[in-house]
C-alpha positions as CSV (number, residue, x, y, z in Angstrom):
1,M,0.0,0.0,0.0
2,A,2.8,2.4,0.8
3,E,4.4,1.7,-2.6
4,A,1.2,2.5,-4.4
5,R,1.1,5.8,-2.6
6,A,4.7,6.6,-3.5
7,G,3.9,6.0,-7.2
8,S,0.8,8.1,-7.1
9,R,2.7,10.9,-5.4
10,G,5.2,10.6,-8.3
11,Y,2.4,11.1,-10.8
12,A,1.3,14.2,-8.7
13,A,4.8,15.5,-8.9
14,G,4.8,14.9,-12.7
15,I,1.5,16.8,-12.9
16,T,3.1,19.7,-11.0
17,L,6.1,19.7,-13.4
18,A,4.0,19.5,-16.5
19,G,1.7,22.3,-15.3
20,A,4.8,24.5,-14.7
21,V,6.0,23.8,-18.2
22,L,2.5,24.6,-19.6
23,A,2.5,27.9,-17.7
24,L,6.0,28.7,-19.0
25,C,5.0,27.9,-22.5
26,A,2.5,30.7,-22.5
27,V,5.3,33.3,-22.7
28,L,7.0,31.5,-25.6
29,P,6.2,32.3,-29.3
30,W,3.1,30.4,-30.5
31,S,2.6,31.8,-34.0
32,G,4.1,34.2,-36.4
33,V,4.4,35.4,-40.0
34,R,7.4,34.6,-42.1
35,A,8.3,36.6,-45.2
36,S,11.1,35.3,-47.4
37,S,12.6,36.5,-50.6
38,A,15.3,35.2,-53.0
39,I,16.2,38.9,-53.7
40,I,17.3,39.6,-50.1
41,G,18.5,36.1,-49.5
42,G,16.8,35.5,-46.2
43,A,13.6,35.6,-44.2
44,I,12.0,38.1,-41.9
45,T,9.7,36.8,-39.1
46,G,7.3,38.3,-36.6
47,D,6.2,36.2,-33.7
48,T,3.2,36.3,-31.4
49,R,3.6,34.9,-27.8
50,G,0.9,32.9,-26.2
51,I,0.0,35.5,-23.6
52,D,-0.5,38.1,-26.4
53,D,-3.8,36.3,-27.0
54,L,-6.7,35.6,-24.6
55,L,-6.5,31.9,-25.3
56,G,-2.8,32.0,-24.3
57,V,-3.8,33.5,-21.0
58,Y,-6.3,30.7,-20.5
59,A,-3.5,28.2,-21.1
60,L,-1.4,30.0,-18.6
61,L,-4.2,29.8,-16.0
62,A,-4.7,26.1,-16.8
63,G,-1.0,25.5,-16.1
64,V,-1.3,27.3,-12.8
65,A,-4.4,25.3,-11.9
66,A,-2.5,22.1,-12.8
67,I,0.3,23.1,-10.5
68,G,-2.2,23.6,-7.7
69,C,-3.8,20.2,-8.3
70,G,-0.4,18.5,-8.4
71,I,0.8,20.1,-5.2
72,T,-2.5,19.1,-3.5
73,G,-2.0,15.6,-4.7
74,M,1.5,15.5,-3.3
75,L,0.6,17.0,0.1
76,A,-2.8,15.5,0.7
77,R,-4.3,12.6,-1.2
78,P,-2.5,11.6,-4.4
79,R,-5.8,10.9,-6.2
80,L,-6.8,14.5,-5.9
81,A,-4.2,15.3,-8.5
82,A,-6.5,13.6,-11.0
83,V,-8.6,16.8,-11.0
84,A,-5.7,18.3,-13.1
85,A,-7.2,16.5,-16.1
86,V,-9.8,19.3,-16.4
87,P,-7.5,22.2,-16.7
88,G,-5.2,20.1,-18.9
89,A,-8.1,19.3,-21.3
90,L,-9.2,22.9,-21.3
91,A,-5.7,24.0,-22.2
92,M,-5.7,21.6,-25.1
93,L,-9.0,23.0,-26.2
94,A,-7.6,26.6,-26.0
95,L,-4.6,25.6,-28.0
96,V,-6.7,24.1,-30.8
97,M,-9.0,27.1,-30.8
98,F,-5.9,29.4,-31.0
99,V,-4.8,27.8,-34.3
100,S,-8.3,27.5,-35.8
101,S,-9.8,30.9,-34.7
102,P,-10.3,33.7,-37.2
103,R,-7.6,35.8,-35.4
104,G,-5.2,32.8,-35.3
105,P,-2.4,32.0,-37.7
106,A,-4.6,29.9,-40.0
107,D,-6.5,33.1,-41.2
108,R,-3.5,35.3,-41.7
109,V,-2.6,36.3,-45.2
110,S,-0.6,33.9,-47.3
111,L,1.1,35.3,-50.4
112,D,3.4,33.4,-52.8
113,V,5.0,35.1,-55.8
114,G,7.5,32.5,-56.8
115,E,11.0,33.1,-55.5
116,L,10.4,36.9,-55.5
117,L,8.3,37.0,-52.3
118,S,6.6,34.5,-50.0
119,V,4.6,35.4,-46.9
120,E,3.1,32.7,-44.8
121,P,1.7,32.1,-41.3
122,V,3.7,29.7,-39.1
123,I,3.1,27.8,-35.8
124,R,6.1,28.3,-33.5
125,Y,7.7,25.9,-31.0
126,G,6.0,27.3,-28.0
127,W,2.6,26.2,-29.2
128,Y,3.8,22.6,-29.8
129,A,5.5,22.6,-26.3
130,A,2.3,23.9,-24.7
131,L,0.2,21.2,-26.4
132,A,2.7,18.5,-25.3
133,S,2.7,19.7,-21.7
134,A,-1.1,20.0,-21.6
135,F,-1.3,16.4,-23.0
136,A,1.2,15.3,-20.3
137,V,-1.0,16.9,-17.6
138,V,-4.1,15.0,-18.8
139,L,-2.2,11.7,-19.2
140,L,-0.6,11.9,-15.8
141,A,-3.9,12.8,-14.2
142,V,-5.6,9.8,-15.7
143,L,-2.7,7.6,-14.6
144,T,-3.2,8.6,-11.0
145,L,-6.6,7.0,-11.2
146,V,-6.0,3.9,-13.3
147,R,-2.4,3.0,-12.8
148,R,-1.4,0.7,-9.9
149,V,2.2,0.5,-8.8
């Protein structure tokens, strides 16, 4: 029984860590616009951080909530950390909405004039990291309920 508690507390610690990464990812670049040209021989980019959009703020708050759930699971009952599945799932929803919203990168202007000029929206590494950490929060929260050590 004591070994099962230690494993569950490990999942709660993992939830805390994944929640902290999710909160950190909100300040990283999530999207941008890339303009490249063969004439100038390079590319110019402009990035948008997660917290520059309301959906990024929601992801930040979900990360903070996951941290709270993980700490509660470590200090009190490890199964309370399973509540972190809710903010983790909401963060994943916010991330998908960020990409598919009219204000998101999918709706930005895309222009291609051969090698002369190319302008396109791009998804940056911060969005992918936020999605991976939100998925990790959900996965670890589910594992606290179903996984036996």
